[in-house]
ChimeraX commands (.cxc) that place a marker at each C-alpha (Angstrom):
marker #1 position -16.57,59.99,-23.66 radius 0.5
marker #1 position -20.03,58.69,-24.66 radius 0.5
marker #1 position -22.92,61.10,-24.92 radius 0.5
marker #1 position -26.54,60.68,-23.83 radius 0.5
marker #1 position -28.73,59.20,-26.56 radius 0.5
marker #1 position -31.63,61.55,-25.78 radius 0.5
marker #1 position -29.39,64.61,-25.30 radius 0.5
marker #1 position -26.42,64.40,-27.72 radius 0.5
marker #1 position -25.01,67.69,-26.39 radius 0.5
marker #1 position -24.51,66.16,-22.90 radius 0.5
marker #1 position -21.96,63.71,-21.63 radius 0.5
marker #1 position -23.38,60.47,-20.26 radius 0.5
marker #1 position -22.97,59.78,-16.54 radius 0.5
marker #1 position -24.33,56.23,-16.44 radius 0.5
marker #1 position -25.54,53.27,-18.48 radius 0.5
marker #1 position -28.98,51.69,-18.30 radius 0.5
marker #1 position -28.92,48.37,-16.40 radius 0.5
marker #1 position -31.35,46.85,-18.87 radius 0.5
marker #1 position -30.33,48.02,-22.35 radius 0.5
marker #1 position -26.87,49.47,-21.67 radius 0.5
marker #1 position -27.58,52.82,-23.35 radius 0.5
marker #1 position -25.52,55.79,-22.14 radius 0.5
marker #1 position -27.67,58.33,-20.26 radius 0.5
marker #1 position -27.14,61.75,-18.67 radius 0.5
marker #1 position -28.17,62.78,-15.14 radius 0.5
marker #1 position -31.49,64.16,-16.37 radius 0.5
marker #1 position -32.46,60.87,-18.04 radius 0.5
marker #1 position -31.57,58.63,-15.08 radius 0.5
marker #1 position -34.49,56.69,-13.57 radius 0.5
marker #1 position -33.42,54.98,-10.32 radius 0.5
marker #1 position -34.88,51.86,-8.75 radius 0.5
marker #1 position -32.97,50.98,-5.60 radius 0.5
marker #1 position -29.29,50.89,-6.54 radius 0.5
marker #1 position -30.00,50.32,-10.24 radius 0.5
marker #1 position -30.07,52.98,-12.96 radius 0.5
marker #1 position -32.37,52.81,-15.99 radius 0.5
marker #1 position -33.18,55.00,-18.98 radius 0.5
marker #1 position -36.98,54.46,-18.93 radius 0.5
marker #1 position -39.88,52.72,-17.21 radius 0.5
marker #1 position -39.99,50.21,-20.10 radius 0.5
marker #1 position -36.41,49.18,-19.34 radius 0.5
marker #1 position -37.32,48.76,-15.66 radius 0.5
marker #1 position -40.22,46.47,-16.62 radius 0.5
marker #1 position -38.02,44.45,-19.01 radius 0.5
marker #1 position -35.29,44.16,-16.39 radius 0.5
marker #1 position -37.77,42.91,-13.77 radius 0.5
marker #1 position -39.29,40.42,-16.20 radius 0.5
marker #1 position -35.87,39.13,-17.26 radius 0.5
marker #1 position -34.55,39.04,-13.69 radius 0.5
marker #1 position -37.49,36.87,-12.63 radius 0.5
marker #1 position -36.79,34.35,-15.40 radius 0.5
marker #1 position -33.07,34.40,-14.68 radius 0.5
marker #1 position -33.58,33.92,-10.93 radius 0.5
marker #1 position -35.91,30.98,-11.64 radius 0.5
marker #1 position -33.33,29.40,-13.93 radius 0.5
marker #1 position -30.58,29.91,-11.34 radius 0.5
marker #1 position -32.74,28.35,-8.61 radius 0.5
marker #1 position -33.47,25.29,-10.78 radius 0.5
marker #1 position -29.80,24.95,-11.71 radius 0.5
marker #1 position -28.74,25.11,-8.03 radius 0.5
marker #1 position -31.34,22.50,-7.09 radius 0.5
marker #1 position -30.07,20.25,-9.89 radius 0.5
marker #1 position -26.46,20.69,-8.71 radius 0.5
marker #1 position -27.46,19.87,-5.09 radius 0.5
marker #1 position -29.28,16.75,-6.27 radius 0.5
marker #1 position -26.28,15.71,-8.38 radius 0.5
marker #1 position -23.96,16.18,-5.39 radius 0.5
marker #1 position -26.27,14.17,-3.15 radius 0.5
marker #1 position -26.35,11.30,-5.67 radius 0.5
marker #1 position -22.54,11.34,-5.85 radius 0.5
marker #1 position -22.23,11.31,-2.07 radius 0.5
marker #1 position -24.72,8.48,-1.67 radius 0.5
marker #1 position -23.04,6.46,-4.43 radius 0.5
marker #1 position -19.62,6.94,-2.83 radius 0.5
marker #1 position -21.02,6.02,0.58 radius 0.5
marker #1 position -22.67,2.90,-0.88 radius 0.5
marker #1 position -19.45,1.79,-2.56 radius 0.5
marker #1 position -17.50,2.36,0.68 radius 0.5
marker #1 position -20.03,0.31,2.69 radius 0.5
marker #1 position -19.93,-2.50,0.11 radius 0.5
marker #1 position -16.10,-2.53,0.15 radius 0.5
marker #1 position -16.06,-2.67,3.96 radius 0.5
marker #1 position -18.64,-5.47,3.97 radius 0.5
marker #1 position -16.61,-7.54,1.50 radius 0.5
marker #1 position -13.41,-6.91,3.44 radius 0.5
marker #1 position -15.06,-7.91,6.73 radius 0.5
marker #1 position -16.55,-11.03,5.15 radius 0.5
marker #1 position -13.23,-12.22,3.68 radius 0.5
marker #1 position -11.23,-11.40,6.82 radius 0.5
marker #1 position -13.63,-13.25,9.13 radius 0.5
marker #1 position -14.15,-16.48,7.15 radius 0.5
marker link #1:1,2 radius 0.2
marker link #1:2,3 radius 0.2
marker link #1:3,4 radius 0.2
marker link #1:4,5 radius 0.2
marker link #1:5,6 radius 0.2
marker link #1:6,7 radius 0.2
marker link #1:7,8 radius 0.2
marker link #1:8,9 radius 0.2
marker link #1:9,10 radius 0.2
marker link #1:10,11 radius 0.2
marker link #1:11,12 radius 0.2
marker link #1:12,13 radius 0.2
marker link #1:13,14 radius 0.2
marker link #1:14,15 radius 0.2
marker link #1:15,16 radius 0.2
marker link #1:16,17 radius 0.2
marker link #1:17,18 radius 0.2
marker link #1:18,19 radius 0.2
marker link #1:19,20 radius 0.2
marker link #1:20,21 radius 0.2
marker link #1:21,22 radius 0.2
marker link #1:22,23 radius 0.2
marker link #1:23,24 radius 0.2
marker link #1:24,25 radius 0.2
marker link #1:25,26 radius 0.2
marker link #1:26,27 radius 0.2
marker link #1:27,28 radius 0.2
marker link #1:28,29 radius 0.2
marker link #1:29,30 radius 0.2
marker link #1:30,31 radius 0.2
marker link #1:31,32 radius 0.2
marker link #1:32,33 radius 0.2
marker link #1:33,34 radius 0.2
marker link #1:34,35 radius 0.2
marker link #1:35,36 radius 0.2
marker link #1:36,37 radius 0.2
marker link #1:37,38 radius 0.2
marker link #1:38,39 radius 0.2
marker link #1:39,40 radius 0.2
marker link #1:40,41 radius 0.2
marker link #1:41,42 radius 0.2
marker link #1:42,43 radius 0.2
marker link #1:43,44 radius 0.2
marker link #1:44,45 radius 0.2
marker link #1:45,46 radius 0.2
marker link #1:46,47 radius 0.2
marker link #1:47,48 radius 0.2
marker link #1:48,49 radius 0.2
marker link #1:49,50 radius 0.2
marker link #1:50,51 radius 0.2
marker link #1:51,52 radius 0.2
marker link #1:52,53 radius 0.2
marker link #1:53,54 radius 0.2
marker link #1:54,55 radius 0.2
marker link #1:55,56 radius 0.2
marker link #1:56,57 radius 0.2
marker link #1:57,58 radius 0.2
marker link #1:58,59 radius 0.2
marker link #1:59,60 radius 0.2
marker link #1:60,61 radius 0.2
marker link #1:61,62 radius 0.2
marker link #1:62,63 radius 0.2
marker link #1:63,64 radius 0.2
marker link #1:64,65 radius 0.2
marker link #1:65,66 radius 0.2
marker link #1:66,67 radius 0.2
marker link #1:67,68 radius 0.2
marker link #1:68,69 radius 0.2
marker link #1:69,70 radius 0.2
marker link #1:70,71 radius 0.2
marker link #1:71,72 radius 0.2
marker link #1:72,73 radius 0.2
marker link #1:73,74 radius 0.2
marker link #1:74,75 radius 0.2
marker link #1:75,76 radius 0.2
marker link #1:76,77 radius 0.2
marker link #1:77,78 radius 0.2
marker link #1:78,79 radius 0.2
marker link #1:79,80 radius 0.2
marker link #1:80,81 radius 0.2
marker link #1:81,82 radius 0.2
marker link #1:82,83 radius 0.2
marker link #1:83,84 radius 0.2
marker link #1:84,85 radius 0.2
marker link #1:85,86 radius 0.2
marker link #1:86,87 radius 0.2
marker link #1:87,88 radius 0.2
marker link #1:88,89 radius 0.2
marker link #1:89,90 radius 0.2
marker link #1:90,91 radius 0.2
view
């Protein structure tokens, strides 16, 4: 079983959400449901989470735009095919 990095005589009970270091109950710093080893790790986690969330939001917007283009292209091709079929059937 891993031991706490600050207290090598104690067994770790959790891992820091930011750096992944094993920590004992005494070293745990909680923010909501998350467990950290220090205030610096909390700040780094928040900074990284903000960048990650921004990237995810941009990626989702890009995927929605790509889907919309595909749908509009498919719709346009279907309309063109129907128009050609109607034109040739009603000549």
